[in-house]
C-alpha positions as a Python dict, from the first residue, in 0.01 Angstrom:
ca = {
    (1, 'M'): (0, 0, 0),
    (2, 'A'): (289, 234, 79),
    (3, 'L'): (424, 177, -272),
    (4, 'V'): (95, 284, -430),
    (5, 'I'): (72, 596, -214),
    (6, 'A'): (435, 695, -271),
    (7, 'G'): (406, 630, -644),
    (8, 'S'): (88, 837, -665),
    (9, 'I'): (249, 1128, -482),
    (10, 'V'): (558, 1115, -702),
    (11, 'A'): (343, 1106, -1019),
    (12, 'A'): (138, 1400, -896),
    (13, 'I'): (448, 1605, -819),
    (14, 'V'): (606, 1528, -1157),
    (15, 'L'): (283, 1625, -1336),
    (16, 'L'): (267, 1948, -1138),
    (17, 'F'): (630, 2036, -1220),
    (18, 'Q'): (567, 1963, -1590),
    (19, 'G'): (262, 2188, -1590),
    (20, 'I'): (454, 2472, -1428),
    (21, 'H'): (739, 2418, -1677),
    (22, 'I'): (500, 2443, -1970),
    (23, 'L'): (355, 2764, -1831),
    (24, 'R'): (696, 2919, -1776),
    (25, 'S'): (879, 2810, -2091),
    (26, 'G'): (599, 2752, -2339),
    (27, 'N'): (735, 2422, -2476),
    (28, 'M'): (641, 2060, -2419),
    (29, 'R'): (984, 1911, -2355),
    (30, 'P'): (1018, 1742, -2014),
    (31, 'F'): (1116, 1981, -1736),
    (32, 'F'): (1425, 1781, -1643),
    (33, 'V'): (1577, 1789, -1993),
    (34, 'E'): (1790, 2095, -2051),
    (35, 'S'): (1775, 2269, -2388),
    (36, 'R'): (2148, 2218, -2439),
    (37, 'D'): (2094, 1841, -2414),
    (38, 'L'): (1859, 1853, -2715),
    (39, 'G'): (2107, 2031, -2941),
    (40, 'R'): (1837, 2246, -3100),
    (41, 'A'): (1585, 2503, -2996),
    (42, 'E'): (1226, 2392, -2972),
    (43, 'P'): (945, 2618, -3089),
    (44, 'S'): (732, 2774, -2816),
    (45, 'L'): (361, 2708, -2798),
    (46, 'R'): (115, 2987, -2852),
    (47, 'S'): (-88, 3099, -2555),
    (48, 'G'): (-395, 2880, -2617),
    (49, 'P'): (-216, 2544, -2649),
    (50, 'K'): (28, 2642, -2374),
    (51, 'Y'): (-248, 2708, -2120),
    (52, 'T'): (-436, 2394, -2231),
    (53, 'A'): (-135, 2165, -2193),
    (54, 'A'): (-34, 2319, -1862),
    (55, 'G'): (-393, 2296, -1736),
    (56, 'L'): (-417, 1926, -1825),
    (57, 'H'): (-103, 1850, -1627),
    (58, 'V'): (-207, 2057, -1325),
    (59, 'V'): (-563, 1917, -1323),
    (60, 'A'): (-431, 1560, -1340),
    (61, 'S'): (-197, 1634, -1050),
    (62, 'A'): (-478, 1789, -847),
    (63, 'M'): (-703, 1491, -915),
    (64, 'I'): (-441, 1249, -782),
    (65, 'F'): (-409, 1456, -465),
    (66, 'C'): (-791, 1469, -433),
    (67, 'V'): (-822, 1090, -465),
    (68, 'L'): (-555, 1040, -199),
    (69, 'T'): (-723, 1293, 31),
    (70, 'L'): (-1066, 1133, -14),
    (71, 'A'): (-924, 791, 63),
    (72, 'L'): (-764, 930, 377),
    (73, 'L'): (-1086, 1098, 490),
    (74, 'K'): (-1290, 785, 418),
    (75, 'N'): (-1066, 555, 623),
    (76, 'G'): (-993, 803, 900),
    (77, 'T'): (-661, 936, 1017),
    (78, 'A'): (-611, 715, 1324),
    (79, 'P'): (-493, 403, 1132),
    (80, 'L'): (-258, 619, 928),
    (81, 'F'): (-89, 771, 1230),
    (82, 'Q'): (-61, 433, 1401),
    (83, 'W'): (104, 287, 1092),
    (84, 'L'): (339, 586, 1056),
    (85, 'T'): (456, 568, 1418),
    (86, 'G'): (528, 197, 1377),
    (87, 'H'): (721, 237, 1049),
    (88, 'V'): (882, 582, 1086),
    (89, 'G'): (1236, 457, 1012),
    (90, 'G'): (1141, 277, 692),
    (91, 'V'): (929, 566, 571),
    (92, 'L'): (1204, 821, 629),
    (93, 'G'): (1469, 598, 471),
    (94, 'G'): (1251, 524, 169),
    (95, 'L'): (1167, 893, 125),
    (96, 'F'): (1534, 990, 144),
    (97, 'L'): (1634, 732, -117),
    (98, 'L'): (1341, 820, -340),
    (99, 'T'): (1404, 1198, -315),
    (100, 'Y'): (1777, 1179, -373),
    (101, 'G'): (1728, 932, -656),
    (102, 'L'): (1470, 1153, -828),
    (103, 'L'): (1691, 1456, -781),
    (104, 'S'): (1986, 1270, -930),
    (105, 'F'): (1776, 1143, -1220),
    (106, 'L'): (1597, 1467, -1303),
    (107, 'W'): (1872, 1721, -1227),
    (108, 'P'): (2210, 1545, -1240),
    (109, 'D'): (2397, 1878, -1265),
    (110, 'V'): (2279, 1973, -915),
    (111, 'V'): (2405, 1646, -764),
    (112, 'L'): (2733, 1669, -953),
    (113, 'R'): (2780, 2027, -830),
    (114, 'W'): (2727, 1908, -469),
    (115, 'V'): (2981, 1628, -509),
    (116, 'S'): (3241, 1831, -698),
    (117, 'S'): (3227, 2124, -455),
    (118, 'A'): (3434, 1919, -209),
    (119, 'Y'): (3727, 1904, -452),
    (120, 'A'): (3977, 2167, -562),
    (121, 'D'): (3905, 2111, -935),
    (122, 'Y'): (3550, 2232, -896),
    (123, 'D'): (3452, 2251, -1265),
    (124, 'V'): (3649, 1954, -1399),
    (125, 'G'): (3434, 1680, -1551),
    (126, 'R'): (3089, 1835, -1509),
    (127, 'D'): (3049, 1905, -1880),
    (128, 'I'): (3112, 1546, -1986),
    (129, 'P'): (2779, 1389, -2089),
    (130, 'S'): (2874, 1040, -1974),
    (131, 'I'): (2911, 1164, -1616),
    (132, 'R'): (2558, 1304, -1627),
    (133, 'Y'): (2432, 972, -1765),
    (134, 'F'): (2608, 791, -1482),
    (135, 'A'): (2443, 1024, -1228),
    (136, 'R'): (2103, 957, -1388),
    (137, 'G'): (2164, 581, -1379),
    (138, 'L'): (2262, 606, -1014),
    (139, 'G'): (1940, 800, -956),
    (140, 'V'): (1735, 523, -1115),
    (141, 'C'): (1903, 269, -886),
    (142, 'L'): (1831, 484, -578),
    (143, 'V'): (1465, 526, -682),
    (144, 'A'): (1436, 149, -725),
    (145, 'L'): (1591, 93, -384),
    (146, 'G'): (1355, 347, -227),
    (147, 'L'): (1056, 179, -387),
    (148, 'Y'): (1184, -158, -266),
    (149, 'V'): (1194, -19, 89),
    (150, 'F'): (833, 92, 50),
    (151, 'T'): (727, -254, -68),
    (152, 'R'): (874, -407, 248),
    (153, 'L'): (684, -181, 489),
}
């Protein structure tokens, strides 16, 4: 059950970020792909399609949050808090792995900047695409490990 809830929340957050990205930039590329990775400039959407696409993403995200809220209100909050107090370590560990893995997958430059700031050659190696792919692959492994933790709760 924890896997379904965590997956729903992650999907809702990703949809919300994509909707905000479409509103801000006006193009449909995923929010975690930088324009320099594509090698070409994408055309911007006009205002009508831009607001429609952003609205679809935001409405889908809001509907996921509404379904989760309705399920919580239907079942009551007492069983949820009892379960959380009994599994607080697993929930926090799974959330940490899931968050760091998603951050590493979606924005590898941020994670690489954190790691490379501890070394004297601060900018060496960050522009190599294979290092970003490695960070994304590591992010996928961390997300899988976080989801595995949630399946064992």
